[in-house]
All heavy atoms as a GROMACS GRO file, in nm:
protein
  599
    1MET      N    1  -5.611   0.440   8.048
    1MET     CA    2  -5.622   0.530   7.934
    1MET      C    3  -5.572   0.669   7.977
    1MET      O    4  -5.605   0.715   8.086
    1MET     CB    5  -5.768   0.537   7.888
    1MET     CG    6  -5.783   0.606   7.755
    1MET     SD    7  -5.946   0.589   7.681
    1MET     CE    8  -5.941   0.421   7.629
    2PRO      N    9  -5.495   0.736   7.893
    2PRO     CA   10  -5.442   0.868   7.928
    2PRO      C   11  -5.552   0.972   7.946
    2PRO      O   12  -5.663   0.959   7.892
    2PRO     CB   13  -5.354   0.906   7.809
    2PRO     CG   14  -5.332   0.781   7.733
    2PRO     CD   15  -5.446   0.691   7.763
    3SER      N   16  -5.519   1.075   8.020
    3SER     CA   17  -5.612   1.186   8.042
    3SER      C   18  -5.550   1.316   7.993
    3SER      O   19  -5.428   1.328   7.984
    3SER     CB   20  -5.643   1.202   8.191
    3SER     OG   21  -5.711   1.090   8.240
    4VAL      N   22  -5.636   1.411   7.962
    4VAL     CA   23  -5.593   1.545   7.921
    4VAL      C   24  -5.667   1.645   8.008
    4VAL      O   25  -5.789   1.632   8.029
    4VAL     CB   26  -5.625   1.570   7.772
    4VAL    CG1   27  -5.594   1.713   7.733
    4VAL    CG2   28  -5.552   1.472   7.684
    5GLN      N   29  -5.596   1.744   8.058
    5GLN     CA   30  -5.660   1.849   8.136
    5GLN      C   31  -5.623   1.982   8.073
    5GLN      O   32  -5.507   2.007   8.041
    5GLN     CB   33  -5.612   1.845   8.281
    5GLN     CG   34  -5.676   1.950   8.368
    5GLN     CD   35  -5.632   1.940   8.513
    5GLN    OE1   36  -5.536   1.869   8.545
    5GLN    NE2   37  -5.697   2.013   8.599
    6ILE      N   38  -5.723   2.068   8.055
    6ILE     CA   39  -5.699   2.199   7.996
    6ILE      C   40  -5.738   2.304   8.099
    6ILE      O   41  -5.852   2.307   8.146
    6ILE     CB   42  -5.781   2.218   7.866
    6ILE    CG1   43  -5.743   2.110   7.766
    6ILE    CG2   44  -5.759   2.357   7.809
    6ILE    CD1   45  -5.829   2.107   7.641
    7LYS      N   46  -5.644   2.390   8.132
    7LYS     CA   47  -5.668   2.495   8.230
    7LYS      C   48  -5.685   2.630   8.160
    7LYS      O   49  -5.644   2.648   8.046
    7LYS     CB   50  -5.550   2.502   8.328
    7LYS     CG   51  -5.534   2.376   8.409
    7LYS     CD   52  -5.418   2.390   8.504
    7LYS     CE   53  -5.402   2.261   8.584
    7LYS     NZ   54  -5.297   2.274   8.684
    8ASP      N   55  -5.743   2.721   8.233
    8ASP     CA   56  -5.758   2.861   8.189
    8ASP      C   57  -5.838   2.875   8.060
    8ASP      O   58  -5.805   2.955   7.972
    8ASP     CB   59  -5.620   2.927   8.174
    8ASP     CG   60  -5.541   2.925   8.304
    8ASP    OD1   61  -5.603   2.944   8.410
    8ASP    OD2   62  -5.419   2.903   8.298
    9VAL      N   63  -5.946   2.798   8.049
    9VAL     CA   64  -6.035   2.810   7.934
    9VAL      C   65  -6.116   2.938   7.953
    9VAL      O   66  -6.175   2.959   8.060
    9VAL     CB   67  -6.130   2.689   7.924
    9VAL    CG1   68  -6.230   2.706   7.810
    9VAL    CG2   69  -6.050   2.560   7.908
   10PRO      N   70  -6.120   3.026   7.854
   10PRO     CA   71  -6.199   3.148   7.867
   10PRO      C   72  -6.346   3.115   7.898
   10PRO      O   73  -6.401   3.016   7.846
   10PRO     CB   74  -6.185   3.215   7.730
   10PRO     CG   75  -6.057   3.160   7.674
   10PRO     CD   76  -6.048   3.019   7.725
   11GLU      N   77  -6.408   3.196   7.982
   11GLU     CA   78  -6.546   3.170   8.025
   11GLU      C   79  -6.641   3.157   7.908
   11GLU      O   80  -6.726   3.067   7.906
   11GLU     CB   81  -6.593   3.280   8.120
   11GLU     CG   82  -6.537   3.266   8.259
   11GLU     CD   83  -6.602   3.362   8.357
   11GLU    OE1   84  -6.725   3.384   8.347
   11GLU    OE2   85  -6.528   3.412   8.443
   12GLU      N   86  -6.631   3.245   7.809
   12GLU     CA   87  -6.722   3.239   7.695
   12GLU      C   88  -6.704   3.110   7.618
   12GLU      O   89  -6.800   3.047   7.576
   12GLU     CB   90  -6.702   3.360   7.603
   12GLU     CG   91  -6.791   3.359   7.479
   12GLU     CD   92  -6.941   3.360   7.510
   12GLU    OE1   93  -6.981   3.399   7.621
   12GLU    OE2   94  -7.018   3.320   7.422
   13THR      N   95  -6.580   3.067   7.600
   13THR     CA   96  -6.552   2.941   7.532
   13THR      C   97  -6.613   2.824   7.609
   13THR      O   98  -6.678   2.737   7.551
   13THR     CB   99  -6.400   2.921   7.516
   13THR    OG1  100  -6.348   3.030   7.442
   13THR    CG2  101  -6.367   2.790   7.448
   14HIS      N  102  -6.595   2.824   7.738
   14HIS     CA  103  -6.650   2.718   7.823
   14HIS      C  104  -6.803   2.716   7.814
   14HIS      O  105  -6.864   2.610   7.802
   14HIS     CB  106  -6.604   2.739   7.968
   14HIS     CG  107  -6.639   2.626   8.058
   14HIS    ND1  108  -6.743   2.633   8.147
   14HIS    CD2  109  -6.583   2.502   8.072
   14HIS    CE1  110  -6.751   2.518   8.213
   14HIS    NE2  111  -6.655   2.438   8.169
   15ARG      N  112  -6.862   2.833   7.816
   15ARG     CA  113  -7.009   2.844   7.808
   15ARG      C  114  -7.060   2.786   7.674
   15ARG      O  115  -7.156   2.710   7.671
   15ARG     CB  116  -7.051   2.990   7.824
   15ARG     CG  117  -7.197   3.014   7.838
   15ARG     CD  118  -7.238   3.158   7.871
   15ARG     NE  119  -7.139   3.263   7.854
   15ARG     CZ  120  -7.061   3.313   7.953
   15ARG    NH1  121  -7.071   3.266   8.075
   15ARG    NH2  122  -6.977   3.410   7.927
   16VAL      N  123  -6.993   2.823   7.565
   16VAL     CA  124  -7.033   2.773   7.432
   16VAL      C  125  -7.018   2.621   7.426
   16VAL      O  126  -7.107   2.550   7.376
   16VAL     CB  127  -6.950   2.842   7.321
   16VAL    CG1  128  -6.969   2.771   7.188
   16VAL    CG2  129  -6.988   2.988   7.310
   17LEU      N  130  -6.908   2.570   7.474
   17LEU     CA  131  -6.884   2.426   7.470
   17LEU      C  132  -6.985   2.350   7.556
   17LEU      O  133  -7.034   2.243   7.516
   17LEU     CB  134  -6.741   2.393   7.513
   17LEU     CG  135  -6.633   2.440   7.416
   17LEU    CD1  136  -6.495   2.424   7.478
   17LEU    CD2  137  -6.643   2.367   7.283
   18ARG      N  138  -7.018   2.403   7.674
   18ARG     CA  139  -7.119   2.340   7.759
   18ARG      C  140  -7.254   2.337   7.689
   18ARG      O  141  -7.325   2.236   7.692
   18ARG     CB  142  -7.132   2.414   7.892
   18ARG     CG  143  -7.035   2.371   7.997
   18ARG     CD  144  -7.071   2.418   8.138
   18ARG     NE  145  -7.170   2.523   8.143
   18ARG     CZ  146  -7.148   2.648   8.184
   18ARG    NH1  147  -7.027   2.683   8.223
   18ARG    NH2  148  -7.244   2.737   8.188
   19ARG      N  149  -7.289   2.448   7.622
   19ARG     CA  150  -7.416   2.455   7.550
   19ARG      C  151  -7.419   2.353   7.437
   19ARG      O  152  -7.518   2.281   7.418
   19ARG     CB  153  -7.440   2.597   7.497
   19ARG     CG  154  -7.570   2.609   7.416
   19ARG     CD  155  -7.591   2.749   7.360
   19ARG     NE  156  -7.478   2.804   7.288
   19ARG     CZ  157  -7.442   2.769   7.164
   19ARG    NH1  158  -7.509   2.677   7.098
   19ARG    NH2  159  -7.338   2.827   7.105
   20ARG      N  160  -7.311   2.346   7.360
   20ARG     CA  161  -7.306   2.251   7.249
   20ARG      C  162  -7.313   2.107   7.298
   20ARG      O  163  -7.377   2.022   7.235
   20ARG     CB  164  -7.178   2.272   7.167
   20ARG     CG  165  -7.181   2.402   7.088
   20ARG     CD  166  -7.055   2.422   7.011
   20ARG     NE  167  -7.055   2.549   6.940
   20ARG     CZ  168  -6.951   2.599   6.876
   20ARG    NH1  169  -6.838   2.531   6.871
   20ARG    NH2  170  -6.959   2.717   6.816
   21ALA      N  171  -7.248   2.079   7.410
   21ALA     CA  172  -7.254   1.945   7.467
   21ALA      C  173  -7.397   1.911   7.508
   21ALA      O  174  -7.447   1.802   7.478
   21ALA     CB  175  -7.161   1.934   7.588
   22ALA      N  176  -7.465   2.005   7.570
   22ALA     CA  177  -7.604   1.982   7.611
   22ALA      C  178  -7.693   1.960   7.489
   22ALA      O  179  -7.780   1.871   7.491
   22ALA     CB  180  -7.654   2.102   7.693
   23GLU      N  181  -7.670   2.038   7.384
   23GLU     CA  182  -7.750   2.021   7.262
   23GLU      C  183  -7.725   1.885   7.197
   23GLU      O  184  -7.813   1.832   7.129
   23GLU     CB  185  -7.719   2.134   7.163
   23GLU     CG  186  -7.774   2.268   7.207
   23GLU     CD  187  -7.728   2.384   7.121
   23GLU    OE1  188  -7.642   2.363   7.030
   23GLU    OE2  189  -7.775   2.497   7.144
   24ALA      N  190  -7.607   1.831   7.217
   24ALA     CA  191  -7.573   1.699   7.163
   24ALA      C  192  -7.611   1.587   7.260
   24ALA      O  193  -7.581   1.470   7.234
   24ALA     CB  194  -7.424   1.693   7.131
   25HIS      N  195  -7.675   1.624   7.373
   25HIS     CA  196  -7.714   1.527   7.477
   25HIS      C  197  -7.592   1.451   7.529
   25HIS      O  198  -7.595   1.329   7.545
   25HIS     CB  199  -7.822   1.431   7.426
   25HIS     CG  200  -7.941   1.500   7.372
   25HIS    ND1  201  -8.032   1.566   7.452
   25HIS    CD2  202  -7.985   1.518   7.244
   25HIS    CE1  203  -8.127   1.620   7.377
   25HIS    NE2  204  -8.100   1.595   7.250
   26GLN      N  205  -7.484   1.526   7.549
   26GLN     CA  206  -7.360   1.467   7.601
   26GLN      C  207  -7.311   1.552   7.718
   26GLN      O  208  -7.342   1.671   7.728
   26GLN     CB  209  -7.251   1.468   7.494
   26GLN     CG  210  -7.278   1.379   7.375
   26GLN     CD  211  -7.168   1.389   7.271
   26GLN    OE1  212  -7.126   1.499   7.236
   26GLN    NE2  213  -7.122   1.275   7.222
   27SER      N  214  -7.231   1.488   7.802
   27SER     CA  215  -7.161   1.565   7.904
   27SER      C  216  -7.052   1.645   7.833
   27SER      O  217  -7.017   1.616   7.718
   27SER     CB  218  -7.098   1.473   8.008
   27SER     OG  219  -6.991   1.398   7.951
   28LEU      N  220  -7.000   1.745   7.900
   28LEU     CA  221  -6.892   1.823   7.840
   28LEU      C  222  -6.773   1.734   7.810
   28LEU      O  223  -6.712   1.744   7.703
   28LEU     CB  224  -6.852   1.938   7.934
   28LEU     CG  225  -6.742   2.031   7.883
   28LEU    CD1  226  -6.778   2.093   7.749
   28LEU    CD2  227  -6.713   2.139   7.986
   29GLN      N  228  -6.742   1.642   7.900
   29GLN     CA  229  -6.630   1.551   7.877
   29GLN      C  230  -6.654   1.463   7.755
   29GLN      O  231  -6.565   1.445   7.671
   29GLN     CB  232  -6.607   1.463   8.000
   29GLN     CG  233  -6.492   1.366   7.982
   29GLN     CD  234  -6.463   1.287   8.107
   29GLN    OE1  235  -6.490   1.331   8.217
   29GLN    NE2  236  -6.408   1.168   8.090
   30GLU      N  237  -6.775   1.407   7.741
   30GLU     CA  238  -6.805   1.324   7.624
   30GLU      C  239  -6.795   1.405   7.495
   30GLU      O  240  -6.741   1.359   7.395
   30GLU     CB  241  -6.947   1.267   7.634
   30GLU     CG  242  -6.964   1.162   7.741
   30GLU     CD  243  -7.111   1.128   7.762
   30GLU    OE1  244  -7.197   1.217   7.757
   30GLU    OE2  245  -7.138   1.008   7.783
   31TYR      N  246  -6.848   1.527   7.499
   31TYR     CA  247  -6.848   1.613   7.382
   31TYR      C  248  -6.705   1.645   7.339
   31TYR      O  249  -6.669   1.631   7.222
   31TYR     CB  250  -6.925   1.742   7.412
   31TYR     CG  251  -6.929   1.838   7.297
   31TYR    CD1  252  -7.018   1.821   7.192
   31TYR    CD2  253  -6.845   1.950   7.294
   31TYR    CE1  254  -7.023   1.909   7.086
   31TYR    CE2  255  -6.850   2.039   7.189
   31TYR     CZ  256  -6.938   2.018   7.085
   31TYR     OH  257  -6.941   2.106   6.980
   32LEU      N  258  -6.622   1.685   7.435
   32LEU     CA  259  -6.484   1.721   7.403
   32LEU      C  260  -6.403   1.600   7.358
   32LEU      O  261  -6.322   1.611   7.265
   32LEU     CB  262  -6.418   1.789   7.523
   32LEU     CG  263  -6.475   1.926   7.559
   32LEU    CD1  264  -6.412   1.977   7.687
   32LEU    CD2  265  -6.458   2.024   7.446
   33LEU      N  266  -6.427   1.485   7.418
   33LEU     CA  267  -6.357   1.364   7.375
   33LEU      C  268  -6.394   1.331   7.230
   33LEU      O  269  -6.306   1.299   7.149
   33LEU     CB  270  -6.391   1.246   7.466
   33LEU     CG  271  -6.326   1.112   7.428
   33LEU    CD1  272  -6.174   1.123   7.424
   33LEU    CD2  273  -6.372   1.004   7.524
   34THR      N  274  -6.521   1.343   7.196
   34THR     CA  275  -6.565   1.319   7.058
   34THR      C  276  -6.494   1.413   6.963
   34THR      O  277  -6.446   1.371   6.857
   34THR     CB  278  -6.718   1.337   7.048
   34THR    OG1  279  -6.782   1.242   7.133
   34THR    CG2  280  -6.767   1.318   6.905
   35LYS      N  281  -6.486   1.540   6.997
   35LYS     CA  282  -6.420   1.639   6.911
   35LYS      C  283  -6.272   1.609   6.897
   35LYS      O  284  -6.215   1.620   6.787
   35LYS     CB  285  -6.440   1.781   6.965
   35LYS     CG  286  -6.584   1.828   6.961
   35LYS     CD  287  -6.632   1.833   6.819
   35LYS     CE  288  -6.778   1.871   6.810
   35LYS     NZ  289  -6.831   1.857   6.674
   36LEU      N  290  -6.206   1.572   7.005
   36LEU     CA  291  -6.063   1.540   6.999
   36LEU      C  292  -6.037   1.417   6.911
   36LEU      O  293  -5.944   1.417   6.831
   36LEU     CB  294  -6.007   1.518   7.139
   36LEU     CG  295  -5.992   1.643   7.225
   36LEU    CD1  296  -5.955   1.603   7.368
   36LEU    CD2  297  -5.887   1.735   7.167
   37VAL      N  298  -6.121   1.314   6.926
   37VAL     CA  299  -6.104   1.193   6.845
   37VAL      C  300  -6.126   1.225   6.698
   37VAL      O  301  -6.049   1.182   6.611
   37VAL     CB  302  -6.200   1.081   6.894
   37VAL    CG1  303  -6.203   0.965   6.796
   37VAL    CG2  304  -6.158   1.033   7.033
   38GLU      N  305  -6.230   1.304   6.667
   38GLU     CA  306  -6.256   1.343   6.528
   38GLU      C  307  -6.138   1.422   6.471
   38GLU      O  308  -6.097   1.398   6.358
   38GLU     CB  309  -6.383   1.429   6.520
   38GLU     CG  310  -6.511   1.352   6.540
   38GLU     CD  311  -6.633   1.443   6.549
   38GLU    OE1  312  -6.619   1.567   6.542
   38GLU    OE2  313  -6.744   1.389   6.565
   39ASP      N  314  -6.085   1.514   6.549
   39ASP     CA  315  -5.974   1.595   6.503
   39ASP      C  316  -5.849   1.510   6.477
   39ASP      O  317  -5.779   1.531   6.378
   39ASP     CB  318  -5.942   1.705   6.605
   39ASP     CG  319  -5.836   1.801   6.555
   39ASP    OD1  320  -5.866   1.877   6.460
   39ASP    OD2  321  -5.723   1.797   6.608
   40ALA      N  322  -5.824   1.415   6.563
   40ALA     CA  323  -5.704   1.330   6.549
   40ALA      C  324  -5.715   1.236   6.430
   40ALA      O  325  -5.613   1.192   6.377
   40ALA     CB  326  -5.681   1.252   6.677
   41ARG      N  327  -5.836   1.205   6.386
   41ARG     CA  328  -5.855   1.114   6.272
   41ARG      C  329  -5.824   1.180   6.140
   41ARG      O  330  -5.792   1.111   6.042
   41ARG     CB  331  -5.999   1.064   6.269
   41ARG     CG  332  -6.028   0.957   6.368
   41ARG     CD  333  -6.166   0.900   6.347
   41ARG     NE  334  -6.192   0.797   6.446
   41ARG     CZ  335  -6.309   0.772   6.498
   41ARG    NH1  336  -6.415   0.840   6.459
   41ARG    NH2  337  -6.323   0.677   6.588
   42VAL      N  338  -5.835   1.310   6.132
   42VAL     CA  339  -5.813   1.382   6.006
   42VAL      C  340  -5.668   1.429   6.003
   42VAL      O  341  -5.626   1.507   6.089
   42VAL     CB  342  -5.908   1.503   5.995
   42VAL    CG1  343  -5.883   1.580   5.867
   42VAL    CG2  344  -6.053   1.457   6.004
   43PRO      N  345  -5.590   1.384   5.906
   43PRO     CA  346  -5.450   1.426   5.901
   43PRO      C  347  -5.438   1.574   5.868
   43PRO      O  348  -5.520   1.629   5.794
   43PRO     CB  349  -5.391   1.339   5.790
   43PRO     CG  350  -5.506   1.300   5.705
   43PRO     CD  351  -5.626   1.295   5.796
   44THR      N  352  -5.336   1.635   5.923
   44THR     CA  353  -5.308   1.775   5.890
   44THR      C  354  -5.247   1.780   5.749
   44THR      O  355  -5.201   1.678   5.696
   44THR     CB  356  -5.208   1.837   5.988
   44THR    OG1  357  -5.082   1.768   5.975
   44THR    CG2  358  -5.256   1.829   6.132
   45MET      N  359  -5.245   1.898   5.690
   45MET     CA  360  -5.184   1.914   5.558
   45MET      C  361  -5.036   1.874   5.563
   45MET      O  362  -4.986   1.808   5.472
   45MET     CB  363  -5.199   2.057   5.509
   45MET     CG  364  -5.144   2.078   5.369
   45MET     SD  365  -5.219   1.973   5.243
   45MET     CE  366  -5.383   2.042   5.235
   46ALA      N  367  -4.969   1.911   5.671
   46ALA     CA  368  -4.827   1.875   5.685
   46ALA      C  369  -4.809   1.724   5.687
   46ALA      O  370  -4.715   1.670   5.626
   46ALA     CB  371  -4.770   1.938   5.811
   47GLU      N  372  -4.900   1.652   5.755
   47GLU     CA  373  -4.890   1.506   5.760
   47GLU      C  374  -4.914   1.444   5.622
   47GLU      O  375  -4.844   1.352   5.582
   47GLU     CB  376  -4.991   1.451   5.860
   47GLU     CG  377  -4.955   1.482   6.004
   47GLU     CD  378  -5.068   1.453   6.102
   47GLU    OE1  379  -5.187   1.456   6.063
   47GLU    OE2  380  -5.035   1.428   6.220
   48VAL      N  381  -5.012   1.496   5.549
   48VAL     CA  382  -5.041   1.446   5.415
   48VAL      C  383  -4.922   1.468   5.324
   48VAL      O  384  -4.879   1.379   5.251
   48VAL     CB  385  -5.167   1.514   5.357
   48VAL    CG1  386  -5.184   1.482   5.210
   48VAL    CG2  387  -5.291   1.472   5.435
   49LEU      N  388  -4.866   1.588   5.329
   49LEU     CA  389  -4.751   1.619   5.243
   49LEU      C  390  -4.629   1.536   5.281
   49LEU      O  391  -4.554   1.492   5.194
   49LEU     CB  392  -4.719   1.768   5.249
   49LEU     CG  393  -4.824   1.860   5.188
   49LEU    CD1  394  -4.788   2.006   5.212
   49LEU    CD2  395  -4.844   1.831   5.040
   50ARG      N  396  -4.609   1.515   5.410
   50ARG     CA  397  -4.495   1.433   5.455
   50ARG      C  398  -4.511   1.289   5.404
   50ARG      O  399  -4.416   1.230   5.355
   50ARG     CB  400  -4.486   1.437   5.607
   50ARG     CG  401  -4.360   1.379   5.664
   50ARG     CD  402  -4.337   1.406   5.812
   50ARG     NE  403  -4.456   1.406   5.896
   50ARG     CZ  404  -4.512   1.516   5.947
   50ARG    NH1  405  -4.462   1.635   5.921
   50ARG    NH2  406  -4.619   1.508   6.024
   51ARG      N  407  -4.634   1.234   5.412
   51ARG     CA  408  -4.657   1.099   5.361
   51ARG      C  409  -4.633   1.092   5.211
   51ARG      O  410  -4.575   0.996   5.160
   51ARG     CB  411  -4.798   1.053   5.393
   51ARG     CG  412  -4.810   0.994   5.532
   51ARG     CD  413  -4.945   0.931   5.550
   51ARG     NE  414  -5.033   1.034   5.604
   51ARG     CZ  415  -5.163   1.024   5.617
   51ARG    NH1  416  -5.226   0.916   5.576
   51ARG    NH2  417  -5.233   1.120   5.670
   52ALA      N  418  -4.680   1.194   5.140
   52ALA     CA  419  -4.662   1.196   4.994
   52ALA      C  420  -4.513   1.205   4.961
   52ALA      O  421  -4.465   1.140   4.868
   52ALA     CB  422  -4.738   1.313   4.934
   53ASP      N  423  -4.442   1.284   5.037
   53ASP     CA  424  -4.299   1.302   5.013
   53ASP      C  425  -4.221   1.174   5.042
   53ASP      O  426  -4.117   1.148   4.981
   53ASP     CB  427  -4.245   1.416   5.099
   53ASP     CG  428  -4.110   1.464   5.054
   53ASP    OD1  429  -4.089   1.477   4.931
   53ASP    OD2  430  -4.024   1.490   5.140
   54ASP      N  431  -4.271   1.093   5.136
   54ASP     CA  432  -4.203   0.968   5.173
   54ASP      C  433  -4.224   0.856   5.071
   54ASP      O  434  -4.155   0.755   5.076
   54ASP     CB  435  -4.252   0.920   5.310
   54ASP     CG  436  -4.202   1.007   5.424
   54ASP    OD1  437  -4.107   1.086   5.402
   54ASP    OD2  438  -4.258   0.997   5.535
   55ARG      N  439  -4.320   0.874   4.981
   55ARG     CA  440  -4.348   0.769   4.884
   55ARG      C  441  -4.237   0.759   4.781
   55ARG      O  442  -4.174   0.857   4.745
   55ARG     CB  443  -4.482   0.794   4.814
   55ARG     CG  444  -4.598   0.779   4.908
   55ARG     CD  445  -4.727   0.791   4.837
   55ARG     NE  446  -4.834   0.767   4.934
   55ARG     CZ  447  -4.960   0.777   4.906
   55ARG    NH1  448  -4.998   0.811   4.785
   55ARG    NH2  449  -5.050   0.754   4.998
   56THR      N  450  -4.218   0.639   4.730
   56THR     CA  451  -4.114   0.617   4.630
   56THR      C  452  -4.179   0.571   4.501
   56THR      O  453  -4.295   0.537   4.496
   56THR     CB  454  -4.014   0.511   4.677
   56THR    OG1  455  -4.083   0.390   4.699
   56THR    CG2  456  -3.943   0.555   4.803
   57GLY      N  457  -4.101   0.570   4.395
   57GLY     CA  458  -4.150   0.519   4.268
   57GLY      C  459  -4.163   0.626   4.163
   57GLY      O  460  -4.153   0.598   4.045
   58GLY      N  461  -4.186   0.748   4.202
   58GLY     CA  462  -4.197   0.856   4.106
   58GLY      C  463  -4.061   0.907   4.064
   58GLY      O  464  -3.960   0.887   4.132
   59THR      N  465  -4.056   0.971   3.949
   59THR     CA  466  -3.927   1.021   3.900
   59THR      C  467  -3.916   1.172   3.916
   59THR      O  468  -3.811   1.227   3.886
   59THR     CB  469  -3.909   0.984   3.752
   59THR    OG1  470  -4.018   1.039   3.677
   59THR    CG2  471  -3.903   0.834   3.734
   60ILE      N  472  -4.025   1.239   3.959
   60ILE     CA  473  -4.017   1.382   3.981
   60ILE      C  474  -4.066   1.413   4.121
   60ILE      O  475  -4.138   1.334   4.182
   60ILE     CB  476  -4.098   1.463   3.876
   60ILE    CG1  477  -4.247   1.430   3.885
   60ILE    CG2  478  -4.046   1.437   3.735
   60ILE    CD1  479  -4.335   1.518   3.799
   61SER      N  480  -4.032   1.530   4.170
   61SER     CA  481  -4.073   1.568   4.305
   61SER      C  482  -4.220   1.609   4.306
   61SER      O  483  -4.279   1.637   4.202
   61SER     CB  484  -3.988   1.686   4.354
   61SER     OG  485  -4.022   1.803   4.281
   62LEU      N  486  -4.276   1.613   4.424
   62LEU     CA  487  -4.415   1.655   4.440
   62LEU      C  488  -4.433   1.799   4.390
   62LEU      O  489  -4.530   1.830   4.321
   62LEU     CB  490  -4.457   1.645   4.587
   62LEU     CG  491  -4.599   1.687   4.621
   62LEU    CD1  492  -4.700   1.601   4.546
   62LEU    CD2  493  -4.623   1.677   4.771
   63ALA      N  494  -4.336   1.885   4.418
   63ALA     CA  495  -4.344   2.025   4.374
   63ALA      C  496  -4.343   2.033   4.221
   63ALA      O  497  -4.420   2.110   4.162
   63ALA     CB  498  -4.230   2.106   4.432
   64ALA      N  499  -4.259   1.954   4.158
   64ALA     CA  500  -4.253   1.955   4.012
   64ALA      C  501  -4.384   1.902   3.952
   64ALA      O  502  -4.433   1.956   3.853
   64ALA     CB  503  -4.135   1.871   3.964
   65ALA      N  504  -4.440   1.798   4.013
   65ALA     CA  505  -4.568   1.744   3.965
   65ALA      C  506  -4.678   1.848   3.979
   65ALA      O  507  -4.760   1.866   3.888
   65ALA     CB  508  -4.603   1.618   4.042
   66ALA      N  509  -4.678   1.920   4.091
   66ALA     CA  510  -4.779   2.025   4.112
   66ALA      C  511  -4.764   2.134   4.007
   66ALA      O  512  -4.864   2.186   3.955
   66ALA     CB  513  -4.766   2.083   4.252
   67ASP      N  514  -4.640   2.170   3.974
   67ASP     CA  515  -4.617   2.271   3.869
   67ASP      C  516  -4.669   2.224   3.735
   67ASP      O  517  -4.730   2.301   3.660
   67ASP     CB  518  -4.467   2.303   3.858
   67ASP     CG  519  -4.415   2.382   3.976
   67ASP    OD1  520  -4.497   2.447   4.046
   67ASP    OD2  521  -4.292   2.380   3.998
   68LEU      N  522  -4.647   2.096   3.702
   68LEU     CA  523  -4.697   2.043   3.575
   68LEU      C  524  -4.850   2.044   3.568
   68LEU      O  525  -4.908   2.080   3.466
   68LEU     CB  526  -4.645   1.900   3.554
   68LEU     CG  527  -4.496   1.888   3.525
   68LEU    CD1  528  -4.453   1.741   3.528
   68LEU    CD2  529  -4.464   1.949   3.390
   69VAL      N  530  -4.913   2.008   3.677
   69VAL     CA  531  -5.060   2.011   3.682
   69VAL      C  532  -5.109   2.154   3.667
   69VAL      O  533  -5.203   2.182   3.591
   69VAL     CB  534  -5.112   1.948   3.813
   69VAL    CG1  535  -5.261   1.973   3.830
   69VAL    CG2  536  -5.083   1.798   3.817
   70ARG      N  537  -5.046   2.246   3.737
   70ARG     CA  538  -5.084   2.388   3.728
   70ARG      C  539  -5.067   2.440   3.586
   70ARG      O  540  -5.155   2.509   3.533
   70ARG     CB  541  -5.001   2.470   3.827
   70ARG     CG  542  -5.056   2.608   3.853
   70ARG     CD  543  -4.983   2.678   3.969
   70ARG     NE  544  -5.007   2.610   4.096
   70ARG     CZ  545  -4.915   2.538   4.163
   70ARG    NH1  546  -4.793   2.524   4.115
   70ARG    NH2  547  -4.946   2.480   4.276
   71ASP      N  548  -4.956   2.408   3.523
   71ASP     CA  549  -4.932   2.451   3.384
   71ASP      C  550  -5.037   2.395   3.291
   71ASP      O  551  -5.087   2.465   3.202
   71ASP     CB  552  -4.792   2.407   3.336
   71ASP     CG  553  -4.680   2.482   3.407
   71ASP    OD1  554  -4.707   2.589   3.466
   71ASP    OD2  555  -4.565   2.434   3.400
   72ASP      N  556  -5.074   2.267   3.310
   72ASP     CA  557  -5.176   2.205   3.227
   72ASP      C  558  -5.310   2.275   3.245
   72ASP      O  559  -5.380   2.302   3.148
   72ASP     CB  560  -5.187   2.056   3.261
   72ASP     CG  561  -5.290   1.986   3.174
   72ASP    OD1  562  -5.273   1.988   3.050
   72ASP    OD2  563  -5.387   1.931   3.230
   73ARG      N  564  -5.346   2.305   3.368
   73ARG     CA  565  -5.473   2.373   3.394
   73ARG      C  566  -5.474   2.512   3.333
   73ARG      O  567  -5.575   2.557   3.279
   73ARG     CB  568  -5.498   2.382   3.544
   73ARG     CG  569  -5.535   2.250   3.607
   73ARG     CD  570  -5.559   2.266   3.754
   73ARG     NE  571  -5.590   2.138   3.815
   73ARG     CZ  572  -5.586   2.114   3.945
   73ARG    NH1  573  -5.553   2.210   4.029
   73ARG    NH2  574  -5.616   1.996   3.991
   74ASP      N  575  -5.362   2.582   3.345
   74ASP     CA  576  -5.354   2.719   3.291
   74ASP      C  577  -5.362   2.721   3.140
   74ASP      O  578  -5.402   2.821   3.079
   74ASP     CB  579  -5.224   2.787   3.335
   74ASP     CG  580  -5.224   2.817   3.486
   74ASP    OD1  581  -5.333   2.812   3.548
   74ASP    OD2  582  -5.115   2.844   3.541
   75SER      N  583  -5.324   2.610   3.075
   75SER     CA  584  -5.323   2.607   2.928
   75SER      C  585  -5.462   2.584   2.870
   75SER      O  586  -5.480   2.595   2.749
   75SER     CB  587  -5.228   2.500   2.878
   75SER     OG  588  -5.280   2.370   2.906
   76ARG      N  589  -5.558   2.553   2.954
   76ARG     CA  590  -5.694   2.524   2.903
   76ARG      C  591  -5.778   2.647   2.888
   76ARG      O  592  -5.770   2.746   2.944
   76ARG     CB  593  -5.766   2.429   2.999
   76ARG     CG  594  -5.700   2.293   3.002
   76ARG     CD  595  -5.769   2.202   3.097
   76ARG     NE  596  -5.683   2.086   3.121
   76ARG     CZ  597  -5.720   1.983   3.191
   76ARG    NH1  598  -5.839   1.977   3.243
   76ARG    NH2  599  -5.638   1.883   3.209
   0.00000   0.00000   0.00000
């Protein structure tokens, strides 16, 4: 399994992360691995938009659809 090493972590950041890991009854490594896995599971906005843009079947662009929805909301 691959490994990740992070150098030059600010002392205050390290202190906070160690405290949070202890509060979660985890080692710092377990705590950080959990956070990294959680972060990787949630797509970024760019990834969501890229997936939406890659979809086929629609006759208008995502931007045009967003404009239509916005216009509809503004008309209420």
